[in-house]
Every structure is written in C-alpha cells, then in structure tokens.
C-alpha positions as CSV (number, residue, x, y, z in Angstrom):
1,M,-12.3,-11.1,17.0
2,L,-12.6,-9.2,13.7
3,N,-11.4,-11.4,10.8
4,V,-10.7,-9.1,7.9
5,C,-9.3,-9.8,4.5
6,F,-7.8,-7.5,1.8
7,A,-6.3,-8.2,-1.6
8,G,-4.0,-6.0,-3.6
9,N,-0.6,-5.0,-4.8
10,R,2.3,-2.9,-3.6
11,G,1.1,0.3,-5.2
12,Y,-1.9,0.4,-2.9
13,F,-0.2,0.2,0.4
14,E,-1.2,3.7,1.4
15,G,-4.8,2.8,0.9
16,L,-4.4,-0.5,2.7
17,L,-2.8,1.3,5.7
18,M,-5.5,4.0,5.7
19,C,-8.3,1.5,5.8
20,T,-6.6,-0.6,8.5
21,M,-6.1,2.5,10.6
22,S,-9.8,3.4,10.2
23,I,-10.8,-0.1,11.4
24,A,-8.5,0.1,14.5
25,K,-9.6,3.7,15.2
26,N,-13.2,2.6,15.6
27,T,-13.0,-0.6,17.6
28,K,-11.3,-2.1,20.6
29,E,-11.7,-5.6,19.2
30,E,-8.9,-7.9,18.4
31,I,-8.2,-7.7,14.6
32,Y,-6.8,-10.5,12.5
33,L,-5.9,-9.1,9.2
34,H,-5.3,-11.4,6.2
35,V,-3.5,-9.7,3.2
36,L,-3.8,-11.6,-0.1
37,T,-1.2,-10.6,-2.7
38,M,0.8,-11.8,-5.7
39,N,3.5,-10.9,-8.1
40,L,2.3,-10.7,-11.6
41,E,5.0,-8.6,-13.2
42,C,4.9,-11.1,-16.1
43,D,1.7,-9.3,-17.1
44,N,2.3,-5.7,-15.8
45,P,5.4,-4.2,-14.2
46,N,3.2,-2.5,-11.7
47,F,1.8,-5.8,-10.4
48,K,4.2,-6.2,-7.6
49,D,3.2,-8.0,-4.4
50,F,2.9,-6.4,-1.0
51,T,6.3,-6.9,0.8
52,Q,6.7,-8.7,4.1
53,A,8.0,-5.5,5.5
54,Q,4.7,-3.7,4.7
55,V,2.6,-6.4,6.3
56,D,5.0,-6.5,9.3
57,F,4.3,-2.8,9.7
58,L,0.6,-3.4,9.7
59,D,1.1,-6.1,12.3
60,E,3.1,-3.7,14.5
61,F,0.5,-1.0,14.1
62,L,-2.4,-3.3,15.0
63,K,-0.5,-4.6,18.1
64,S,0.0,-1.1,19.3
65,K,-3.8,-0.8,19.5
66,N,-4.4,-4.3,20.8
67,P,-1.6,-6.7,21.6
68,N,-3.6,-9.7,20.5
69,S,-4.2,-8.3,17.0
70,K,-2.1,-9.4,14.0
71,A,-1.6,-9.2,10.3
72,V,-0.5,-12.0,8.0
73,R,0.6,-12.0,4.4
74,W,-0.6,-14.6,1.9
75,D,1.4,-14.9,-1.3
76,V,-1.1,-16.6,-3.7
77,T,0.9,-16.1,-6.9
78,Q,1.2,-19.8,-7.7
79,L,-2.5,-20.4,-6.9
80,Y,-3.5,-17.6,-9.3
81,L,-1.3,-18.8,-12.1
82,Q,-2.6,-22.3,-11.7
83,H,-6.4,-21.6,-11.4
84,L,-7.2,-18.1,-12.9
85,H,-4.4,-16.8,-15.0
86,H,-5.4,-18.7,-18.1
87,G,-9.1,-17.5,-17.8
88,K,-11.0,-15.0,-20.0
89,N,-10.9,-12.3,-17.3
90,N,-7.2,-12.1,-16.5
91,S,-7.2,-8.7,-18.2
92,T,-10.3,-6.5,-17.7
93,G,-11.0,-2.9,-16.6
94,Y,-10.3,-4.1,-13.1
95,T,-7.0,-5.5,-11.8
96,P,-6.7,-9.3,-11.4
97,Y,-6.2,-8.7,-7.7
98,S,-9.9,-8.5,-7.3
99,L,-10.0,-12.2,-8.2
100,L,-7.8,-13.3,-5.4
101,R,-10.7,-13.7,-2.9
102,L,-11.9,-16.5,-5.1
103,L,-8.8,-18.5,-3.9
104,M,-9.6,-18.4,-0.2
105,D,-10.8,-22.0,-0.1
106,F,-7.2,-23.1,-0.8
107,L,-5.7,-21.3,2.2
108,P,-5.2,-23.3,5.4
109,D,-6.7,-22.4,8.7
110,M,-9.1,-19.7,7.3
111,P,-11.7,-18.7,9.9
112,D,-15.3,-19.9,9.3
113,K,-16.5,-16.2,9.1
114,M,-14.5,-13.4,7.4
115,I,-15.1,-9.8,6.4
116,Y,-13.6,-9.0,2.9
117,L,-13.0,-5.3,2.1
118,D,-11.8,-3.6,-1.0
119,I,-8.8,-1.3,-0.3
120,D,-10.8,1.7,-1.4
121,T,-13.0,1.5,1.7
122,M,-12.8,3.3,5.1
123,C,-14.5,2.5,8.4
124,C,-16.6,5.3,10.0
125,S,-17.7,3.3,13.0
126,N,-17.2,-0.1,14.7
127,L,-16.7,-2.9,12.2
128,K,-18.0,-5.3,14.8
129,Q,-21.5,-4.3,13.7
130,L,-20.8,-6.2,10.4
131,M,-19.0,-9.1,12.0
132,D,-22.0,-9.6,14.3
133,E,-24.4,-10.1,11.4
134,D,-25.8,-13.7,11.3
135,V,-24.9,-15.5,8.1
136,E,-25.4,-19.1,9.3
137,N,-27.9,-19.9,6.6
138,F,-26.2,-17.8,3.9
139,D,-22.9,-18.0,1.8
140,V,-22.4,-14.3,2.0
141,A,-23.9,-11.1,3.2
142,M,-23.7,-8.2,0.7
143,V,-25.1,-4.7,0.0
144,K,-26.9,-4.0,-3.2
145,D,-24.9,-2.1,-5.9
146,Y,-26.1,1.5,-6.0
147,M,-26.3,1.6,-9.8
148,G,-26.3,-2.1,-10.6
149,R,-29.7,-2.5,-9.0
150,F,-31.1,-0.2,-11.7
151,W,-28.9,-1.1,-14.7
152,I,-28.5,-4.9,-14.1
153,R,-31.2,-6.2,-11.8
154,P,-32.8,-5.2,-8.5
155,S,-31.0,-7.9,-6.5
156,Y,-27.5,-7.2,-7.9
157,C,-25.0,-6.6,-5.1
158,N,-21.6,-4.9,-4.8
159,A,-18.7,-7.1,-3.8
160,G,-16.5,-4.4,-2.3
161,V,-17.8,-5.3,1.2
162,L,-18.5,-9.0,2.0
163,L,-19.3,-11.0,5.1
164,L,-18.3,-14.5,4.0
165,N,-19.4,-17.7,5.6
166,I,-16.2,-19.5,4.5
167,K,-17.3,-22.9,5.9
168,R,-20.6,-22.9,4.0
169,M,-19.0,-21.6,0.8
170,K,-16.5,-24.4,0.9
171,E,-19.2,-27.0,1.5
172,N,-21.3,-25.5,-1.4
173,K,-18.2,-25.2,-3.7
174,I,-19.0,-21.5,-4.2
175,F,-15.3,-20.5,-4.7
176,E,-14.9,-23.3,-7.3
177,K,-18.0,-22.4,-9.2
178,C,-17.1,-18.7,-9.3
179,R,-13.5,-19.6,-10.5
180,N,-15.0,-21.7,-13.3
181,M,-17.3,-19.0,-14.4
182,V,-14.6,-16.3,-14.3
183,C,-12.3,-18.6,-16.3
184,N,-14.8,-19.5,-19.0
185,K,-17.1,-16.4,-19.5
186,K,-15.9,-12.9,-20.3
187,M,-17.5,-10.4,-18.0
188,F,-17.4,-6.7,-17.2
189,M,-17.3,-7.2,-13.4
190,P,-16.2,-10.9,-13.3
191,D,-15.8,-11.9,-9.6
192,Q,-18.7,-9.7,-8.5
193,T,-21.0,-11.1,-11.2
194,A,-19.9,-14.7,-10.3
195,L,-20.6,-14.2,-6.6
196,N,-24.0,-12.7,-7.4
197,K,-24.9,-15.8,-9.5
198,Y,-23.7,-18.6,-7.2
199,A,-23.7,-17.4,-3.6
200,K,-26.9,-17.5,-1.5
201,K,-27.0,-13.8,-0.3
202,K,-28.2,-12.0,2.8
203,Y,-29.0,-8.5,1.8
204,L,-27.4,-5.9,4.1
205,P,-28.4,-2.2,4.5
206,F,-26.4,0.5,2.7
207,K,-24.7,1.6,5.9
208,F,-22.3,-1.4,5.5
209,N,-21.3,-0.4,2.0
210,E,-22.1,3.3,1.5
211,Q,-21.4,4.0,-2.1
212,R,-22.5,7.6,-2.0
213,K,-22.5,10.3,0.8
214,I,-21.5,9.3,4.3
215,K,-24.5,9.3,6.7
216,P,-24.8,9.3,10.5
217,D,-25.1,5.5,10.6
218,T,-22.5,4.7,8.0
219,V,-20.2,1.9,9.0
220,I,-18.1,1.5,5.8
221,K,-17.7,4.2,3.2
222,H,-16.8,2.7,-0.2
223,F,-14.9,5.0,-2.6
224,C,-16.1,3.3,-5.8
225,K,-17.1,4.9,-9.1
226,G,-20.0,7.2,-9.0
227,I,-22.1,9.1,-11.5
228,V,-23.6,12.6,-11.4
229,F,-26.4,13.4,-13.8
230,F,-26.9,16.9,-15.3
231,L,-30.2,18.0,-16.9
232,P,-31.3,17.4,-19.5
233,F,-29.1,14.5,-20.7
234,G,-25.6,15.0,-19.4
235,F,-23.7,13.0,-16.8
236,H,-20.2,12.7,-15.2
237,I,-18.5,9.6,-13.9
238,Y,-16.1,10.1,-11.0
239,N,-13.7,7.7,-9.3
240,I,-12.1,9.4,-6.2
241,K,-10.2,7.3,-3.7
242,Q,-9.5,8.1,-0.1
243,W,-5.8,8.6,-0.7
244,Q,-6.6,11.4,-3.3
245,R,-6.8,13.9,-0.5
246,E,-7.3,17.1,-2.5
247,K,-10.1,15.6,-4.6
248,M,-11.6,14.2,-1.4
249,H,-11.7,17.6,0.2
250,K,-12.7,19.6,-2.8
251,S,-15.1,17.4,-4.6
252,L,-16.5,15.0,-2.0
253,K,-16.3,17.5,1.0
254,I,-15.1,14.7,3.3
255,H,-12.8,15.6,6.2
256,I,-13.5,13.0,8.8
257,F,-10.4,11.1,8.0
258,D,-8.0,14.1,8.3
259,D,-6.6,12.7,11.6
260,I,-5.6,9.5,9.7
261,Y,-4.0,11.6,6.9
262,A,-1.9,13.4,9.5
263,E,-0.7,10.1,11.0
264,I,0.1,8.8,7.5
265,D,2.3,11.8,6.8
266,D,4.2,11.1,10.0
267,I,4.7,7.5,9.0
268,K,5.9,8.5,5.6
269,A,8.4,10.9,7.0
270,K,9.9,8.0,9.1
271,R,9.4,5.0,6.7
272,K,9.5,6.1,3.1
273,D,10.5,2.6,2.1
274,L,7.0,1.3,2.9
275,F,5.5,3.5,0.2
276,E,7.9,2.7,-2.6
277,K,6.1,1.3,-5.6
C-alpha cells in the first residue's frame, strides 16, 4: 500500500488532482490518500478548505484504478487554530497550509510510514520506489534542497517530498518540537527549517525530489522555485507549476503530462463545480 499525504486549500484542487492522477498512472499499488485541509477565511478569503465533494471525487478516481484504494479528508482547522495560528509564522511568503503536516501526530490511526508530497509535484514513475526506502532508524527521508545546500548548508533538505516514519517521529516528539520552533522563531521557510533541525534524516537521491530538469530515472518532479543565472551578474527566478500549461510547455519544455491534461479537461467539462474556488 502507498500511504500518501497532501495539505492544501480549495484553490489548488486542480494541482492535487493532477498529482493524484500521476501517482495512479504509474503504479498498480493500492493508494491510501490523506488530504489535510482547513478553513482560514478569517485570515484570507482565499483560504477555503477542500470540500468533501472534491475528496470524494479523488476517492472515486482512485477506486476506478484499484478498488482497494481510497481518499480521506482531514479537517484540521481547530488543531491549527489551537497549536499554530498564534505563532510567529502564521503569515509568511508561504501559505500556512505547509504547516499542516506538523499536526499529523494528533490524527488518529495514521500509518507508521507515510509519504508527504507538496501539491506542486508530479510522479514520473512508480512511487513504490520511495515507499520501499528503509527509514526504520530515521525520522524522515529527504532530498537535499538544490539551492539551499549552497546558500544555507550542505546538509539542508527540501521538505516538498518526505518519507515519514510517523511512529518514530511521535516517539521522539519531532512534530511537537517543530511546532514549538515554528511558533516561537520567525523563519523564511519555517516548517522546512524546523524539520531540518530536529528530524534525524536519511538523505535520498535527487530522483525522488527532482527540483530541476526531469531525468530518465526521475520518480518525482517538484515544480518549486528555480533560478537561472546570466553572465556576468544577472539572474532570473522562476516559479512555474504543473497546472500552468502554457508556461510548462514554452519555458520548461515538459510534455510528458499532456495525457493527464487531456483527462483534466474532460473532467472539467463534466464537473465544473469541483474546480470552483
């Protein structure tokens, strides 16, 4: 079984669906999808939770590929308000939804081993390759951050793809330590920095969190921010997501997900309600 977790809000359903479809496309494994969400319209009118109808559709889609698969919705609004909303990183350059993974120790019946994926990721081959990684003696398995390893420190990892040893993280109070740090210390990349500080890490190869060009062995492509340098001193920062199709095709020259785009268009034509923000 592939235990996979996402966190986000209603405006990113298309990205969530795309990534889910890419996972199912590349495996015959049973998939158990956990969707963490919350309503934080008190802070921002765009911070609406994923609807039950959206997660029900994910569930139906997964079952069409494997009848034993399923998707469940976790509304963690009250947990966030109680444990993180008052902290120093409630409002940063990143949405507060990235912090929701730090609440997983409160959720009942979580599996001992879980893959966490940012919504701006896509699978290029079987995700079972990541699930099969041994993390028995680690809190988490991570890939080094492409730029952070130069700008921050060589061991600094990107948190967009995680293989979590939930059982060990609970025993070592990693979630609690990270929440305390996020609440009490202002940071540029709060949850990522906290995980880097407290979790015992297993370092994974870039194929599990490819932050640049897709390669023949790439398992997960992460559409995170990138930088292009121009001689002698210029540079350009780009941030192109998989749902920005024209930019994907024109700037990144990526076409391997075009079959998923076609399927998304068909779904949109039949179920416009799922994509309303």
